[in-house]
C-alpha positions as protocol buffer text, in pm:
chain_id: "A"
residue {
  index: 1
  type: MET
  ca { x: 10 y: 15 z: -13 }
}
residue {
  index: 2
  type: ALA
  ca { x: 131 y: 342 z: -74 }
}
residue {
  index: 3
  type: SER
  ca { x: 189 y: 590 z: 191 }
}
residue {
  index: 4
  type: ILE
  ca { x: 73 y: 957 z: 186 }
}
residue {
  index: 5
  type: THR
  ca { x: 356 y: 1162 z: 342 }
}
residue {
  index: 6
  type: ALA
  ca { x: 518 y: 1510 z: 279 }
}
residue {
  index: 7
  type: SER
  ca { x: 778 y: 1356 z: 66 }
}
residue {
  index: 8
  type: ASN
  ca { x: 592 y: 1175 z: -173 }
}
residue {
  index: 9
  type: LEU
  ca { x: 283 y: 1397 z: -240 }
}
residue {
  index: 10
  type: SER
  ca { x: 307 y: 1773 z: -337 }
}
residue {
  index: 11
  type: LEU
  ca { x: 173 y: 2062 z: -135 }
}
residue {
  index: 12
  type: VAL
  ca { x: 57 y: 2217 z: -440 }
}
residue {
  index: 13
  type: PRO
  ca { x: -292 y: 2098 z: -594 }
}
residue {
  index: 14
  type: PRO
  ca { x: -216 y: 2033 z: -959 }
}
residue {
  index: 15
  type: ARG
  ca { x: -558 y: 2156 z: -1134 }
}
residue {
  index: 16
  type: ARG
  ca { x: -582 y: 2459 z: -922 }
}
residue {
  index: 17
  type: LEU
  ca { x: -209 y: 2538 z: -1011 }
}
residue {
  index: 18
  type: GLY
  ca { x: -290 y: 2470 z: -1344 }
}
residue {
  index: 19
  type: ALA
  ca { x: -601 y: 2713 z: -1370 }
}
residue {
  index: 20
  type: LEU
  ca { x: -399 y: 2975 z: -1192 }
}
residue {
  index: 21
  type: LEU
  ca { x: -107 y: 2951 z: -1450 }
}
residue {
  index: 22
  type: ALA
  ca { x: -351 y: 2951 z: -1742 }
}
residue {
  index: 23
  type: GLU
  ca { x: -528 y: 3255 z: -1619 }
}
residue {
  index: 24
  type: ARG
  ca { x: -200 y: 3443 z: -1574 }
}
residue {
  index: 25
  type: ARG
  ca { x: -84 y: 3338 z: -1940 }
}
residue {
  index: 26
  type: SER
  ca { x: -413 y: 3449 z: -2036 }
}
residue {
  index: 27
  type: GLN
  ca { x: -367 y: 3820 z: -1870 }
}
residue {
  index: 28
  type: TYR
  ca { x: -44 y: 3848 z: -2054 }
}
residue {
  index: 29
  type: SER
  ca { x: -207 y: 3743 z: -2386 }
}
residue {
  index: 30
  type: PHE
  ca { x: 59 y: 3484 z: -2437 }
}
residue {
  index: 31
  type: SER
  ca { x: 7 y: 3144 z: -2597 }
}
residue {
  index: 32
  type: VAL
  ca { x: 134 y: 2826 z: -2442 }
}
residue {
  index: 33
  type: GLU
  ca { x: 409 y: 2813 z: -2732 }
}
residue {
  index: 34
  type: GLU
  ca { x: 528 y: 3160 z: -2624 }
}
residue {
  index: 35
  type: MET
  ca { x: 560 y: 3064 z: -2283 }
}
residue {
  index: 36
  type: ALA
  ca { x: 758 y: 2759 z: -2351 }
}
residue {
  index: 37
  type: ARG
  ca { x: 985 y: 2978 z: -2567 }
}
residue {
  index: 38
  type: ARG
  ca { x: 1000 y: 3216 z: -2266 }
}
residue {
  index: 39
  type: SER
  ca { x: 1119 y: 2946 z: -2047 }
}
residue {
  index: 40
  type: MET
  ca { x: 1419 y: 2916 z: -2254 }
}
residue {
  index: 41
  type: GLY
  ca { x: 1414 y: 2526 z: -2286 }
}
residue {
  index: 42
  type: ARG
  ca { x: 1308 y: 2468 z: -1911 }
}
residue {
  index: 43
  type: PHE
  ca { x: 959 y: 2371 z: -2040 }
}
residue {
  index: 44
  type: ASP
  ca { x: 842 y: 2265 z: -2381 }
}
residue {
  index: 45
  type: THR
  ca { x: 472 y: 2313 z: -2503 }
}
residue {
  index: 46
  type: ALA
  ca { x: 348 y: 1980 z: -2425 }
}
residue {
  index: 47
  type: ALA
  ca { x: 479 y: 2018 z: -2067 }
}
residue {
  index: 48
  type: LEU
  ca { x: 326 y: 2366 z: -2018 }
}
residue {
  index: 49
  type: GLU
  ca { x: -5 y: 2229 z: -2149 }
}
residue {
  index: 50
  type: ALA
  ca { x: -20 y: 1926 z: -1910 }
}
residue {
  index: 51
  type: ILE
  ca { x: 89 y: 2155 z: -1615 }
}
residue {
  index: 52
  type: GLU
  ca { x: -200 y: 2386 z: -1703 }
}
residue {
  index: 53
  type: ALA
  ca { x: -428 y: 2116 z: -1748 }
}
residue {
  index: 54
  type: GLY
  ca { x: -323 y: 1988 z: -1391 }
}
residue {
  index: 55
  type: VAL
  ca { x: -235 y: 1648 z: -1506 }
}
residue {
  index: 56
  type: ALA
  ca { x: 157 y: 1673 z: -1480 }
}
residue {
  index: 57
  type: THR
  ca { x: 363 y: 1557 z: -1182 }
}
residue {
  index: 58
  type: ILE
  ca { x: 559 y: 1878 z: -1060 }
}
residue {
  index: 59
  type: ASP
  ca { x: 833 y: 1918 z: -779 }
}
residue {
  index: 60
  type: ASP
  ca { x: 959 y: 2206 z: -600 }
}
residue {
  index: 61
  type: GLY
  ca { x: 1213 y: 2299 z: -870 }
}
residue {
  index: 62
  type: ASP
  ca { x: 931 y: 2309 z: -1128 }
}
residue {
  index: 63
  type: ILE
  ca { x: 715 y: 2533 z: -891 }
}
residue {
  index: 64
  type: GLU
  ca { x: 1007 y: 2768 z: -849 }
}
residue {
  index: 65
  type: SER
  ca { x: 1067 y: 2790 z: -1233 }
}
residue {
  index: 66
  type: LEU
  ca { x: 691 y: 2837 z: -1308 }
}
residue {
  index: 67
  type: SER
  ca { x: 669 y: 3100 z: -1041 }
}
residue {
  index: 68
  type: LEU
  ca { x: 923 y: 3299 z: -1244 }
}
residue {
  index: 69
  type: LEU
  ca { x: 786 y: 3237 z: -1566 }
}
residue {
  index: 70
  type: TYR
  ca { x: 437 y: 3316 z: -1482 }
}
residue {
  index: 71
  type: GLU
  ca { x: 518 y: 3576 z: -1237 }
}
residue {
  index: 72
  type: PHE
  ca { x: 349 y: 3440 z: -912 }
}
residue {
  index: 73
  type: ASN
  ca { x: 456 y: 3383 z: -557 }
}
residue {
  index: 74
  type: SER
  ca { x: 574 y: 3061 z: -431 }
}
residue {
  index: 75
  type: THR
  ca { x: 701 y: 3031 z: -70 }
}
residue {
  index: 76
  type: PRO
  ca { x: 759 y: 2797 z: 205 }
}
residue {
  index: 77
  type: PRO
  ca { x: 420 y: 2751 z: 407 }
}
residue {
  index: 78
  type: ARG
  ca { x: 367 y: 3016 z: 628 }
}
residue {
  index: 79
  type: PRO
  ca { x: 116 y: 3038 z: 938 }
}
residue {
  index: 80
  type: GLN
  ca { x: -216 y: 3152 z: 798 }
}
residue {
  index: 81
  type: ARG
  ca { x: -575 y: 3120 z: 861 }
}
residue {
  index: 82
  type: SER
  ca { x: -705 y: 2848 z: 628 }
}
residue {
  index: 83
  type: LYS
  ca { x: -1035 y: 2670 z: 539 }
}
residue {
  index: 84
  type: LEU
  ca { x: -1056 y: 2300 z: 437 }
}
residue {
  index: 85
  type: ILE
  ca { x: -1234 y: 2231 z: 132 }
}
residue {
  index: 86
  type: LEU
  ca { x: -1288 y: 1911 z: -73 }
}
residue {
  index: 87
  type: ALA
  ca { x: -1172 y: 1984 z: -448 }
}
residue {
  index: 88
  type: THR
  ca { x: -1366 y: 1726 z: -658 }
}
residue {
  index: 89
  type: ASP
  ca { x: -1198 y: 1860 z: -954 }
}
residue {
  index: 90
  type: GLU
  ca { x: -861 y: 1731 z: -853 }
}
residue {
  index: 91
  type: ASP
  ca { x: -758 y: 1391 z: -976 }
}
residue {
  index: 92
  type: VAL
  ca { x: -707 y: 1138 z: -696 }
}
residue {
  index: 93
  type: PRO
  ca { x: -385 y: 988 z: -811 }
}
residue {
  index: 94
  type: LEU
  ca { x: -368 y: 603 z: -834 }
}
residue {
  index: 95
  type: PRO
  ca { x: -329 y: 381 z: -615 }
}
residue {
  index: 96
  type: PHE
  ca { x: -538 y: 613 z: -385 }
}
residue {
  index: 97
  type: ASP
  ca { x: -886 y: 528 z: -586 }
}
residue {
  index: 98
  type: SER
  ca { x: -1177 y: 478 z: -334 }
}
residue {
  index: 99
  type: ALA
  ca { x: -1139 y: 119 z: -329 }
}
residue {
  index: 100
  type: ALA
  ca { x: -809 y: 161 z: -168 }
}
residue {
  index: 101
  type: PHE
  ca { x: -917 y: 376 z: 135 }
}
residue {
  index: 102
  type: ASP
  ca { x: -905 y: 162 z: 431 }
}
residue {
  index: 103
  type: ASP
  ca { x: -840 y: 280 z: 799 }
}
residue {
  index: 104
  type: ALA
  ca { x: -465 y: 320 z: 725 }
}
residue {
  index: 105
  type: MET
  ca { x: -509 y: 529 z: 440 }
}
residue {
  index: 106
  type: VAL
  ca { x: -771 y: 768 z: 627 }
}
residue {
  index: 107
  type: ASP
  ca { x: -505 y: 790 z: 918 }
}
residue {
  index: 108
  type: ALA
  ca { x: -225 y: 856 z: 660 }
}
residue {
  index: 109
  type: VAL
  ca { x: -411 y: 1152 z: 526 }
}
residue {
  index: 110
  type: LEU
  ca { x: -525 y: 1265 z: 870 }
}
residue {
  index: 111
  type: THR
  ca { x: -172 y: 1241 z: 1001 }
}
residue {
  index: 112
  type: ARG
  ca { x: -84 y: 1470 z: 690 }
}
residue {
  index: 113
  type: TYR
  ca { x: -351 y: 1708 z: 780 }
}
residue {
  index: 114
  type: VAL
  ca { x: -243 y: 1742 z: 1165 }
}
residue {
  index: 115
  type: ALA
  ca { x: 121 y: 1800 z: 1034 }
}
residue {
  index: 116
  type: LEU
  ca { x: 3 y: 2066 z: 835 }
}
residue {
  index: 117
  type: LEU
  ca { x: -219 y: 2231 z: 1105 }
}
residue {
  index: 118
  type: HIS
  ca { x: 99 y: 2230 z: 1334 }
}
residue {
  index: 119
  type: LEU
  ca { x: 306 y: 2405 z: 1060 }
}
residue {
  index: 120
  type: LEU
  ca { x: 30 y: 2668 z: 961 }
}
residue {
  index: 121
  type: ARG
  ca { x: -80 y: 2745 z: 1295 }
}
residue {
  index: 122
  type: ASN
  ca { x: 286 y: 2758 z: 1431 }
}
residue {
  index: 123
  type: VAL
  ca { x: 181 y: 2516 z: 1715 }
}
residue {
  index: 124
  type: ALA
  ca { x: 443 y: 2288 z: 1845 }
}
residue {
  index: 125
  type: ILE
  ca { x: 399 y: 1926 z: 1842 }
}
residue {
  index: 126
  type: GLY
  ca { x: 216 y: 1806 z: 2155 }
}
residue {
  index: 127
  type: GLU
  ca { x: 42 y: 2133 z: 2225 }
}
residue {
  index: 128
  type: ASP
  ca { x: -300 y: 2176 z: 2212 }
}
residue {
  index: 129
  type: LEU
  ca { x: -438 y: 2179 z: 1867 }
}
residue {
  index: 130
  type: PRO
  ca { x: -813 y: 2235 z: 1841 }
}
residue {
  index: 131
  type: LEU
  ca { x: -982 y: 2139 z: 1507 }
}
residue {
  index: 132
  type: ARG
  ca { x: -1225 y: 2400 z: 1353 }
}
residue {
  index: 133
  type: ALA
  ca { x: -1588 y: 2284 z: 1327 }
}
residue {
  index: 134
  type: ASP
  ca { x: -1577 y: 2343 z: 961 }
}
residue {
  index: 135
  type: ASP
  ca { x: -1283 y: 2125 z: 910 }
}
residue {
  index: 136
  type: LEU
  ca { x: -1449 y: 1857 z: 1121 }
}
residue {
  index: 137
  type: GLU
  ca { x: -1751 y: 1878 z: 904 }
}
residue {
  index: 138
  type: MET
  ca { x: -1533 y: 1850 z: 591 }
}
residue {
  index: 139
  type: LEU
  ca { x: -1339 y: 1549 z: 717 }
}
residue {
  index: 140
  type: SER
  ca { x: -1651 y: 1364 z: 818 }
}
residue {
  index: 141
  type: GLU
  ca { x: -1801 y: 1433 z: 469 }
}
residue {
  index: 142
  type: ALA
  ca { x: -1483 y: 1346 z: 275 }
}
residue {
  index: 143
  type: PHE
  ca { x: -1421 y: 1002 z: 465 }
}
residue {
  index: 144
  type: SER
  ca { x: -1792 y: 935 z: 542 }
}
residue {
  index: 145
  type: LEU
  ca { x: -1717 y: 902 z: 907 }
}
residue {
  index: 146
  type: SER
  ca { x: -1893 y: 1097 z: 1204 }
}
residue {
  index: 147
  type: GLU
  ca { x: -1728 y: 1391 z: 1333 }
}
residue {
  index: 148
  type: GLN
  ca { x: -1682 y: 1222 z: 1655 }
}
residue {
  index: 149
  type: ALA
  ca { x: -1511 y: 917 z: 1474 }
}
residue {
  index: 150
  type: VAL
  ca { x: -1262 y: 1190 z: 1292 }
}
residue {
  index: 151
  type: THR
  ca { x: -1201 y: 1377 z: 1631 }
}
residue {
  index: 152
  type: GLU
  ca { x: -1124 y: 1025 z: 1798 }
}
residue {
  index: 153
  type: ARG
  ca { x: -891 y: 935 z: 1505 }
}
residue {
  index: 154
  type: VAL
  ca { x: -702 y: 1283 z: 1517 }
}
residue {
  index: 155
  type: THR
  ca { x: -656 y: 1228 z: 1906 }
}
residue {
  index: 156
  type: VAL
  ca { x: -517 y: 903 z: 1860 }
}
residue {
  index: 157
  type: ILE
  ca { x: -276 y: 1025 z: 1599 }
}
residue {
  index: 158
  type: ARG
  ca { x: -164 y: 1306 z: 1810 }
}
residue {
  index: 159
  type: ALA
  ca { x: -108 y: 1082 z: 2094 }
}
residue {
  index: 160
  type: THR
  ca { x: 63 y: 784 z: 1904 }
}
residue {
  index: 161
  type: ARG
  ca { x: 221 y: 941 z: 1602 }
}
residue {
  index: 162
  type: ALA
  ca { x: 395 y: 1256 z: 1727 }
}
residue {
  index: 163
  type: ALA
  ca { x: 710 y: 1176 z: 1584 }
}
residue {
  index: 164
  type: GLU
  ca { x: 561 y: 1111 z: 1232 }
}
residue {
  index: 165
  type: VAL
  ca { x: 354 y: 1424 z: 1264 }
}
residue {
  index: 166
  type: ALA
  ca { x: 682 y: 1608 z: 1360 }
}
residue {
  index: 167
  type: GLU
  ca { x: 886 y: 1479 z: 1070 }
}
residue {
  index: 168
  type: GLN
  ca { x: 619 y: 1535 z: 810 }
}
residue {
  index: 169
  type: ALA
  ca { x: 572 y: 1894 z: 924 }
}
residue {
  index: 170
  type: GLU
  ca { x: 961 y: 1965 z: 904 }
}
residue {
  index: 171
  type: ARG
  ca { x: 958 y: 1811 z: 544 }
}
residue {
  index: 172
  type: MET
  ca { x: 657 y: 2045 z: 459 }
}
residue {
  index: 173
  type: ARG
  ca { x: 845 y: 2347 z: 600 }
}
residue {
  index: 174
  type: ARG
  ca { x: 1105 y: 2314 z: 340 }
}
residue {
  index: 175
  type: ARG
  ca { x: 861 y: 2264 z: 51 }
}
residue {
  index: 176
  type: LEU
  ca { x: 740 y: 2521 z: -175 }
}
residue {
  index: 177
  type: VAL
  ca { x: 366 y: 2611 z: -212 }
}
residue {
  index: 178
  type: VAL
  ca { x: 156 y: 2863 z: -421 }
}
residue {
  index: 179
  type: PRO
  ca { x: -64 y: 3015 z: -184 }
}
residue {
  index: 180
  type: ALA
  ca { x: -330 y: 3123 z: -444 }
}
residue {
  index: 181
  type: ALA
  ca { x: -359 y: 2767 z: -544 }
}
residue {
  index: 182
  type: GLY
  ca { x: -398 y: 2622 z: -191 }
}
residue {
  index: 183
  type: LEU
  ca { x: -241 y: 2341 z: 13 }
}
residue {
  index: 184
  type: LEU
  ca { x: -298 y: 1985 z: -92 }
}
residue {
  index: 185
  type: VAL
  ca { x: -372 y: 1785 z: 230 }
}
residue {
  index: 186
  type: GLY
  ca { x: -444 y: 1449 z: 67 }
}
residue {
  index: 187
  type: PRO
  ca { x: -678 y: 1216 z: -124 }
}
residue {
  index: 188
  type: THR
  ca { x: -1007 y: 1083 z: -7 }
}
residue {
  index: 189
  type: PRO
  ca { x: -1267 y: 867 z: -169 }
}
residue {
  index: 190
  type: ALA
  ca { x: -1475 y: 1195 z: -267 }
}
residue {
  index: 191
  type: GLY
  ca { x: -1181 y: 1420 z: -424 }
}
residue {
  index: 192
  type: MET
  ca { x: -869 y: 1595 z: -295 }
}
residue {
  index: 193
  type: LEU
  ca { x: -858 y: 1767 z: 46 }
}
residue {
  index: 194
  type: VAL
  ca { x: -716 y: 2149 z: 21 }
}
residue {
  index: 195
  type: LEU
  ca { x: -640 y: 2410 z: 261 }
}
residue {
  index: 196
  type: VAL
  ca { x: -722 y: 2745 z: 98 }
}
residue {
  index: 197
  type: LYS
  ca { x: -711 y: 3107 z: 247 }
}
């Protein structure tokens, strides 16, 4: 079974980033071909089309290059108030299809969520981390669990996986994000969970 960690799943939602890039390019009245030429060989037309469509896998180096090319901000994650949404337009990557979502997968996504909350709220691991009612409702909907079940699972994760949460939060701290696109939490049977401003 694949794991969902800070190291193997980007923090940038691909479709939301793609839509942002396409909008920026349109604002400048450039074609994809022109953007490829402007990248001076870093990206070809096919790669930019795939990125704008939200179907390409990109890393932090790509994000940094794209931020210069399309002139938008990419930064390490910073503390900010955020809202959890379910992005049904984001493709859930294989092997994270709905049939693969067992308890271990749910806990893996919730562990990543807890790590992101610690990072974004600037709360030390082990300190109190209250969950927002809206987030609980969204997590409950995304995983088809009661809000009480989600709360209990997060409580167990915080009590038994503190080292894993700390490791993921530290790795995420070094990753690049595109604030306008949101932060990718992880896949669910219903779509991708994304933290947005």
